[in-house]
C-alpha positions as CSV (number, residue, x, y, z in Angstrom):
1,M,0.2,0.0,0.2
2,I,1.7,3.2,-1.1
3,Q,1.5,6.0,1.8
4,R,0.3,9.3,0.4
5,Q,1.9,11.2,3.2
6,E,1.1,14.6,2.1
7,Y,-2.4,13.9,1.7
8,F,-2.5,11.8,5.0
9,N,-0.9,15.0,6.9
10,K,-3.6,17.1,5.5
11,L,-6.2,15.1,7.0
12,L,-4.4,14.5,10.2
13,G,-4.2,18.3,10.5
14,Y,-8.1,18.4,10.4
15,K,-8.7,15.5,12.4
16,D,-11.3,16.5,15.0
17,K,-11.6,19.8,13.6
18,R,-15.1,20.9,13.3
19,I,-15.0,20.9,9.4
20,I,-16.1,18.5,6.9
21,K,-13.1,17.0,4.9
22,V,-14.0,16.5,1.2
23,I,-11.4,14.7,-0.7
24,T,-11.9,14.9,-4.4
25,G,-10.0,13.5,-7.7
26,I,-10.3,11.4,-10.5
27,R,-11.3,7.6,-10.1
28,R,-8.4,5.3,-8.9
29,C,-6.2,8.1,-7.9
30,G,-6.1,6.7,-4.4
31,K,-9.0,8.4,-2.3
32,S,-10.3,5.1,-0.8
33,T,-6.8,3.8,0.0
34,L,-6.1,7.2,1.6
35,L,-9.3,6.7,4.0
36,Q,-8.2,3.1,4.8
37,I,-4.7,4.2,5.7
38,F,-6.3,6.9,7.9
39,Q,-8.7,4.4,9.5
40,E,-5.8,2.5,10.3
41,H,-4.3,5.1,12.2
42,L,-7.0,5.9,14.2
43,L,-7.1,2.4,15.5
44,E,-3.3,2.6,16.3
45,L,-4.3,6.0,18.2
46,G,-6.8,3.8,20.4
47,I,-10.0,4.7,18.6
48,K,-12.3,1.8,18.9
49,Q,-13.7,0.1,15.8
50,E,-17.2,0.7,17.0
51,Q,-16.3,4.5,16.6
52,I,-15.6,4.5,12.9
53,I,-18.5,4.1,10.4
54,S,-16.8,3.5,6.9
55,I,-19.3,3.1,3.7
56,N,-18.0,2.6,0.2
57,F,-21.0,3.4,-2.1
58,E,-19.4,1.6,-4.9
59,D,-19.9,-1.6,-3.1
60,Y,-23.4,-3.4,-3.7
61,D,-23.5,-4.3,-0.1
62,Y,-24.4,-0.8,0.6
63,E,-26.9,-0.7,-2.2
64,D,-29.7,0.4,0.1
65,L,-27.9,3.2,1.7
66,R,-27.9,5.0,-1.6
67,D,-31.3,6.1,-0.1
68,P,-30.8,9.4,1.9
69,K,-33.2,8.5,4.7
70,E,-31.9,5.1,5.0
71,L,-28.2,6.4,5.1
72,H,-29.2,9.0,7.8
73,S,-31.0,6.3,10.0
74,Y,-28.1,3.9,9.4
75,I,-25.6,6.2,10.7
76,K,-27.8,7.7,13.6
77,S,-28.2,4.1,14.9
78,R,-24.5,3.6,15.3
79,L,-23.4,7.0,17.0
80,I,-21.8,6.5,20.4
81,K,-22.8,9.0,23.0
82,E,-20.0,11.0,24.4
83,K,-17.4,9.6,22.0
84,T,-16.5,10.9,18.7
85,T,-17.8,8.9,15.8
86,Y,-15.6,9.1,12.7
87,I,-17.9,8.7,9.5
88,F,-16.0,8.0,6.3
89,L,-18.5,8.1,3.1
90,D,-16.5,7.0,0.0
91,E,-17.8,8.0,-3.4
92,I,-20.7,10.0,-1.8
93,Q,-22.0,11.4,-5.1
94,N,-23.8,8.1,-5.4
95,V,-26.3,9.2,-2.9
96,I,-29.3,11.1,-4.1
97,E,-29.5,14.3,-2.1
98,F,-26.4,13.4,0.0
99,Q,-25.8,17.0,0.8
100,K,-29.0,17.1,3.3
101,V,-27.8,14.0,5.0
102,V,-24.3,15.5,5.7
103,D,-25.8,18.8,6.8
104,S,-28.1,16.9,9.2
105,L,-25.1,15.0,10.6
106,F,-22.8,18.1,11.0
107,L,-25.2,19.8,13.2
108,R,-24.5,16.9,16.1
109,D,-21.8,17.1,18.3
110,N,-18.9,14.5,18.7
111,I,-18.9,13.6,14.9
112,D,-15.8,14.0,12.3
113,I,-17.0,13.6,8.7
114,Y,-14.7,12.5,5.8
115,L,-16.2,12.4,2.3
116,T,-14.6,11.5,-1.1
117,G,-15.9,12.0,-4.6
118,S,-14.9,11.5,-8.1
119,N,-16.6,14.4,-9.8
120,A,-16.2,18.2,-9.0
121,F,-20.1,18.6,-9.8
122,M,-20.6,17.2,-6.0
123,L,-19.3,20.5,-4.8
124,S,-21.5,22.8,-6.5
125,G,-25.0,23.6,-6.0
126,E,-26.7,22.6,-2.9
127,L,-23.6,21.2,-1.1
128,A,-21.8,24.4,-1.3
129,T,-25.1,26.3,-0.1
130,L,-25.9,24.2,2.8
131,L,-22.3,23.6,3.9
132,S,-20.6,27.0,3.0
133,G,-17.8,27.7,5.1
134,R,-18.1,24.3,6.8
135,Y,-16.2,22.1,4.5
136,I,-12.4,21.9,3.3
137,K,-11.5,20.3,-0.1
138,I,-8.4,18.2,-0.5
139,E,-7.9,17.7,-4.3
140,M,-5.9,14.5,-4.8
141,L,-3.9,13.6,-8.1
142,P,-2.2,10.4,-9.0
143,L,1.3,9.7,-8.0
144,S,3.8,12.7,-8.0
145,F,7.2,11.9,-9.3
146,T,8.5,11.8,-5.8
147,E,5.8,9.2,-4.7
148,F,6.4,7.2,-7.9
149,K,10.1,6.9,-7.0
150,S,9.5,6.0,-3.5
151,A,7.1,3.2,-4.6
152,V,9.5,1.5,-7.3
153,Q,11.8,-1.2,-6.4
154,N,15.7,-0.8,-6.6
155,T,15.6,2.9,-7.9
156,D,19.1,3.1,-6.7
157,K,20.1,1.0,-10.0
158,I,18.6,3.6,-12.2
159,S,19.2,7.3,-12.9
160,D,16.3,9.6,-12.2
161,D,16.2,10.5,-16.1
162,E,15.7,6.7,-16.8
163,L,13.1,6.6,-13.9
164,Y,11.3,9.7,-15.4
165,V,10.8,7.9,-18.6
166,E,9.3,4.7,-16.8
167,Y,7.0,7.4,-15.0
168,L,5.7,8.7,-18.3
169,E,5.3,5.5,-20.1
170,S,3.7,3.4,-17.5
171,S,1.4,5.8,-15.4
172,S,1.1,7.8,-12.4
173,F,-2.1,5.8,-11.3
174,P,-1.0,3.9,-8.2
175,F,-2.5,0.4,-9.0
176,A,-0.4,0.3,-12.5
177,L,2.9,-0.1,-10.3
178,T,1.3,-3.5,-9.5
179,L,1.2,-4.5,-13.3
180,A,5.0,-5.5,-13.4
181,K,5.7,-3.2,-16.4
182,D,3.5,-5.2,-18.6
183,D,2.6,-2.7,-21.2
184,K,-0.6,-4.5,-22.4
185,Q,-2.0,-4.9,-18.6
186,V,-1.1,-1.2,-18.0
187,S,-3.0,-0.3,-21.2
188,D,-5.8,-2.0,-20.6
189,Y,-5.9,-1.0,-16.9
190,L,-5.8,3.0,-18.2
191,R,-8.4,2.2,-20.9
192,S,-10.7,0.6,-18.1
193,I,-10.2,4.1,-16.0
194,Y,-10.9,6.1,-19.1
195,D,-14.2,3.9,-19.6
196,T,-15.4,4.3,-16.3
197,V,-14.8,8.0,-16.0
198,V,-16.3,8.8,-19.6
199,I,-19.1,6.4,-19.3
200,K,-20.0,6.6,-15.6
201,D,-18.9,10.0,-14.6
202,I,-19.8,12.1,-17.7
203,I,-22.1,10.1,-20.3
204,S,-24.6,8.7,-17.8
205,R,-24.6,11.7,-15.7
206,K,-25.1,14.3,-18.3
207,S,-27.2,12.0,-20.7
208,I,-24.8,12.6,-23.5
209,T,-26.0,10.8,-26.9
210,D,-23.2,11.6,-29.2
211,V,-20.4,9.6,-27.5
212,M,-18.1,9.7,-30.5
213,M,-18.2,13.6,-30.6
214,L,-17.4,13.7,-26.7
215,E,-14.6,11.4,-27.2
216,S,-13.3,13.3,-30.1
217,V,-13.1,16.5,-28.3
218,L,-11.4,15.0,-25.4
219,R,-8.8,13.3,-27.7
220,F,-8.3,16.6,-29.3
221,L,-7.6,18.2,-25.9
222,M,-5.0,15.3,-25.1
223,D,-3.3,15.7,-28.2
224,N,-2.8,19.5,-27.7
225,I,-1.8,19.8,-24.1
226,G,0.2,22.8,-23.5
227,N,-1.3,24.8,-26.5
228,Q,-3.5,27.7,-26.4
229,L,-7.1,26.8,-27.2
230,S,-10.4,28.4,-27.7
231,T,-13.9,26.6,-27.9
232,K,-14.1,28.0,-31.3
233,K,-11.0,26.6,-32.5
234,I,-11.8,23.3,-31.1
235,S,-15.3,23.5,-32.9
236,D,-13.7,24.6,-36.1
237,S,-10.9,21.9,-35.9
238,M,-13.8,19.2,-35.3
239,T,-15.9,20.6,-38.2
240,S,-12.9,20.7,-40.6
241,A,-12.3,16.8,-40.0
242,G,-16.0,16.4,-40.9
243,R,-17.8,16.4,-37.4
244,R,-20.0,19.4,-37.2
245,I,-20.0,20.6,-33.4
246,N,-21.1,24.2,-32.0
247,V,-19.2,26.0,-29.7
248,R,-21.9,25.5,-26.8
249,T,-21.4,21.9,-27.1
250,V,-17.8,22.0,-26.8
251,E,-18.0,24.4,-23.7
252,S,-20.5,21.7,-22.2
253,Y,-17.8,18.9,-22.8
254,I,-15.0,20.6,-21.7
255,T,-16.9,21.4,-18.3
256,S,-17.7,17.6,-17.9
257,F,-14.0,16.5,-18.4
258,L,-13.0,19.1,-15.6
259,E,-15.6,18.0,-13.4
260,A,-14.4,14.5,-13.8
261,Y,-10.7,15.6,-13.2
262,I,-9.5,14.0,-16.3
263,V,-8.4,17.3,-17.7
264,Y,-7.2,20.5,-15.8
265,E,-7.6,24.2,-17.3
266,A,-5.2,27.1,-17.1
267,K,-6.6,30.5,-17.7
268,R,-4.5,33.4,-19.1
269,F,-3.4,36.3,-16.9
270,D,-2.2,39.6,-18.4
271,I,0.9,40.3,-16.5
272,K,1.4,44.0,-17.2
273,G,-2.5,44.8,-16.9
274,R,-2.9,42.6,-13.8
275,Q,-6.2,41.2,-15.2
276,Y,-7.4,37.8,-16.0
277,L,-8.2,37.0,-19.7
278,K,-11.1,35.0,-20.9
279,T,-9.9,33.3,-23.9
280,L,-7.1,31.1,-25.2
281,E,-6.8,28.7,-22.2
282,K,-4.5,25.6,-21.9
283,Y,-5.4,22.2,-21.0
284,Y,-3.3,19.4,-19.5
285,I,-4.3,15.7,-18.6
286,V,-4.2,14.1,-15.3
287,D,-2.0,11.3,-16.3
288,I,0.5,11.1,-19.3
289,G,0.1,7.2,-19.3
290,L,-3.7,7.6,-19.8
291,R,-2.9,10.1,-22.9
292,N,-0.5,7.6,-24.4
293,A,-3.3,4.7,-23.9
294,M,-5.9,6.6,-25.7
295,L,-3.8,8.3,-28.4
296,G,-2.7,5.0,-29.5
297,S,1.3,5.9,-29.3
298,K,3.8,7.1,-27.0
299,R,3.8,10.7,-28.1
300,R,7.4,12.2,-28.1
301,D,6.5,16.0,-27.6
302,T,8.8,16.1,-24.7
303,G,8.5,19.8,-23.9
304,H,4.6,19.8,-23.9
305,I,4.8,16.5,-21.6
306,L,7.2,18.1,-19.3
307,E,5.0,21.3,-19.1
308,N,2.0,19.1,-18.1
309,I,3.9,17.2,-15.4
310,I,5.3,20.5,-13.9
311,F,1.7,21.9,-14.1
312,L,0.4,19.0,-12.0
313,E,3.1,19.4,-9.4
314,L,2.6,22.9,-9.1
315,K,-1.3,22.2,-8.4
316,R,-0.1,19.5,-5.7
317,R,2.0,22.2,-4.1
318,G,-1.2,24.4,-3.8
319,Y,-0.6,27.2,-6.3
320,D,-3.0,28.8,-8.5
321,I,-1.6,28.6,-11.8
322,Y,-2.1,30.8,-14.9
323,I,-0.5,31.3,-18.4
324,G,1.2,34.5,-18.5
325,K,0.8,37.2,-21.3
326,I,3.5,39.8,-21.4
327,D,3.1,42.3,-24.4
328,D,3.4,39.7,-27.5
329,V,5.0,36.6,-25.6
330,E,3.9,34.1,-23.1
331,V,5.0,32.9,-19.7
332,D,4.2,29.2,-19.3
333,F,3.1,29.6,-15.7
334,V,2.3,32.4,-13.3
335,C,2.0,30.6,-10.1
336,K,0.3,32.3,-7.1
337,D,-0.1,31.4,-3.4
338,E,-0.9,33.5,-0.4
339,E,2.6,34.8,-0.1
340,D,4.3,35.2,-3.6
341,I,4.0,35.0,-7.1
342,K,6.5,33.1,-9.3
343,Y,7.0,32.8,-13.0
344,I,8.2,29.7,-14.7
345,Q,9.2,28.8,-18.3
346,V,9.2,25.1,-19.1
347,A,11.4,23.6,-21.9
348,A,12.9,20.1,-22.9
349,S,16.3,21.7,-23.4
350,I,17.9,25.4,-23.7
351,R,21.3,24.2,-24.8
352,D,20.5,25.6,-28.3
353,E,21.2,29.5,-28.2
354,K,18.0,30.2,-30.0
355,T,15.8,28.1,-27.8
356,F,17.6,29.8,-24.8
357,E,16.9,33.4,-26.0
358,R,13.3,32.4,-26.8
359,E,12.7,31.0,-23.2
360,L,14.5,33.9,-21.6
361,R,12.9,36.7,-23.3
362,P,9.4,36.8,-21.7
363,L,10.6,36.3,-18.1
364,E,13.3,39.4,-19.0
365,N,10.3,41.4,-20.1
366,I,8.6,41.4,-16.5
367,D,9.8,44.3,-14.6
368,D,8.8,43.1,-10.9
369,H,10.9,41.4,-8.5
370,Y,9.2,38.0,-8.0
371,P,11.3,35.0,-8.6
372,K,11.8,33.8,-12.3
373,Y,12.8,30.2,-13.3
374,I,13.4,28.2,-16.5
375,M,13.0,24.4,-16.0
376,T,14.5,22.0,-18.3
377,L,15.7,18.5,-18.5
378,D,19.3,19.7,-19.2
379,R,21.7,18.1,-16.5
380,D,23.8,21.3,-16.1
381,P,24.5,23.1,-12.9
382,V,22.0,25.6,-11.6
383,A,22.5,28.7,-13.5
384,D,21.5,32.5,-12.8
385,H,20.9,34.8,-15.7
386,N,20.2,38.4,-14.2
387,G,18.1,36.8,-11.5
388,I,16.5,34.3,-13.6
389,K,17.6,30.9,-12.4
390,C,17.7,27.8,-14.7
391,I,17.1,24.5,-12.9
392,N,16.8,20.8,-13.8
393,A,13.0,19.9,-13.7
394,L,13.6,16.4,-12.3
395,D,15.2,17.9,-9.2
396,F,12.3,20.2,-8.9
397,L,9.9,17.2,-9.0
398,L,12.1,15.1,-6.6
399,R,12.0,18.3,-4.4
400,K,16.1,18.3,-4.5
401,I,15.5,22.1,-5.4
402,D,13.0,24.3,-4.3
403,I,11.5,27.5,-5.6
């Protein structure tokens, strides 16, 4: 069982706090395992088994509890007076009107509630209204490169660069590590994730009839990670390929992909004007192995793949991430947190002089004093060019270098 220490520590930090913990993320990224590890920790602390109520709504044994009244009655009957009851509700979106159940439970004393869900839609609408200010969202991703390295056997015998290739070609989904590098098994497993997400979390819930068009749009996004896109551009591309689709439908499909956590979006930010822009977003896939499986080959667009990996890592570290616009050039990432802003360019290599100048220019155009970085796969010493640091991307991913 892979220890997801950072997510575990977040849960531990909120233990016994009067706030609902909501863990979200794509299916099979490790949410259920995290809850299991956390429950085992509670038992190690001396919490009694009868103080723990754990229900996985994907399990047919709990089919009856998908009825909100049945669920509410079941949990109420198992509460222990004068002791904290820890309630774990896994894939809670399968319960009709689960928001009302959670709201009612939250009103009671001595209850600590943990929810998981595989669709961001669960956090919209009534849940947000009923529980506004009373829940914390922990967004979970598949394995980081650091977690992947810690889970792989005998990493001392291969270089970080070789391990990175393995990370891309297999998958960051935890279970894929158990498939012993069997390409066929990994591909089949990733396709099963794709089918579950697309069919169960998107097509069924949204009652989509043109499945082929939905998949065409998703494949287009996968094939264009790191490229600026607009819904009109996507619509025009589909139409020119002989599949007519309007802009509104494209927008609806993309919203579904974002809600299912299969795709992430980075909006644009005008650095000089300090304002957010409404067009030409970029999209990134949750797992490069999944992209390889669905596009039918291992794509070698090394720069965009690295950009995708860096984007996901920045999300793990809690940054709000935007695409920067500065005059007529682009900064790959503008990263914001409560304390700081950081600017990052990503390139496979900058050893070619023209490439180096191209990557340097947008950062040089920014006249503030926030940190600026170029991340590459080059194995060169950390360099500083007028305050702009050039660092190895894998060292950043493995936390050997911080920003």
